[in-house]
PLY file of the C-alpha trace (Angstrom):
ply
format ascii 1.0
element vertex 81
property float x
property float y
property float z
element edge 80
property int vertex1
property int vertex2
end_header
-29.17 1.24 -2.64
-25.69 2.02 -3.94
-25.09 5.44 -5.48
-22.66 6.60 -8.18
-20.68 8.38 -5.45
-20.41 5.11 -3.48
-18.99 3.31 -6.51
-16.55 6.17 -7.14
-15.31 5.90 -3.54
-14.98 2.10 -3.75
-12.87 2.37 -6.91
-10.70 5.16 -5.50
-10.12 3.16 -2.30
-8.80 0.21 -4.31
-6.90 1.94 -7.13
-4.69 5.02 -7.27
-6.71 6.80 -9.95
-6.14 10.21 -11.47
-9.84 10.56 -12.25
-13.04 8.59 -11.66
-16.43 9.67 -12.96
-19.50 7.53 -12.27
-23.09 8.10 -13.27
-26.13 5.90 -12.97
-29.65 5.36 -11.75
-29.06 3.01 -8.81
-29.24 -0.13 -10.95
-27.11 0.59 -14.03
-23.89 2.55 -13.82
-21.32 3.97 -16.23
-17.78 4.88 -15.24
-14.74 6.56 -16.73
-11.64 5.50 -14.84
-8.21 7.03 -15.46
-5.30 5.21 -13.84
-1.54 4.82 -14.38
-1.83 1.12 -13.54
-3.71 0.54 -16.82
-0.60 1.28 -18.90
0.52 -1.71 -20.96
-2.45 -3.84 -19.90
-5.21 -5.23 -22.10
-8.74 -3.89 -21.68
-9.67 -7.14 -19.91
-6.77 -6.78 -17.46
-7.72 -3.15 -16.83
-11.31 -4.13 -16.05
-10.08 -6.90 -13.77
-8.17 -4.30 -11.74
-11.40 -2.35 -11.30
-13.37 -5.49 -10.42
-10.71 -6.37 -7.82
-11.05 -2.88 -6.32
-14.82 -3.35 -6.09
-14.51 -6.86 -4.65
-17.71 -8.60 -3.58
-19.70 -5.43 -4.21
-19.89 -6.44 -7.89
-21.94 -9.49 -6.88
-23.88 -7.98 -4.02
-24.50 -4.27 -4.57
-23.65 -3.38 -8.17
-25.79 -5.08 -10.78
-24.52 -3.48 -13.97
-21.37 -1.43 -14.50
-20.18 -0.28 -17.90
-16.72 1.19 -17.76
-14.21 2.98 -19.93
-10.67 2.56 -18.66
-7.92 4.93 -19.80
-4.34 5.81 -18.96
-3.69 9.47 -18.11
-2.11 9.90 -21.56
-5.17 8.47 -23.31
-7.44 10.67 -21.20
-5.41 13.80 -22.03
-5.51 12.97 -25.77
-9.26 12.37 -25.63
-9.91 15.63 -23.82
-7.78 17.65 -26.27
-9.82 16.58 -29.30
0 1
1 2
2 3
3 4
4 5
5 6
6 7
7 8
8 9
9 10
10 11
11 12
12 13
13 14
14 15
15 16
16 17
17 18
18 19
19 20
20 21
21 22
22 23
23 24
24 25
25 26
26 27
27 28
28 29
29 30
30 31
31 32
32 33
33 34
34 35
35 36
36 37
37 38
38 39
39 40
40 41
41 42
42 43
43 44
44 45
45 46
46 47
47 48
48 49
49 50
50 51
51 52
52 53
53 54
54 55
55 56
56 57
57 58
58 59
59 60
60 61
61 62
62 63
63 64
64 65
65 66
66 67
67 68
68 69
69 70
70 71
71 72
72 73
73 74
74 75
75 76
76 77
77 78
78 79
79 80
């Protein structure tokens, strides 16, 4: 069974992220992903970058992943509130 730490490592291996936080119960996962590459991209394009980093694992190992994608600037603004 895949763990939140596994998913974090998969994402970090495929994207140069400033921060990745993943939680979940082995079936359903939630992630916050902060990455410079998200700048200027739509939410769909950002999620596609994450799906590309996860590759076939999204079909085989990970059944449900809810994610929040942010640029470092958005993350800093959110954390300062």
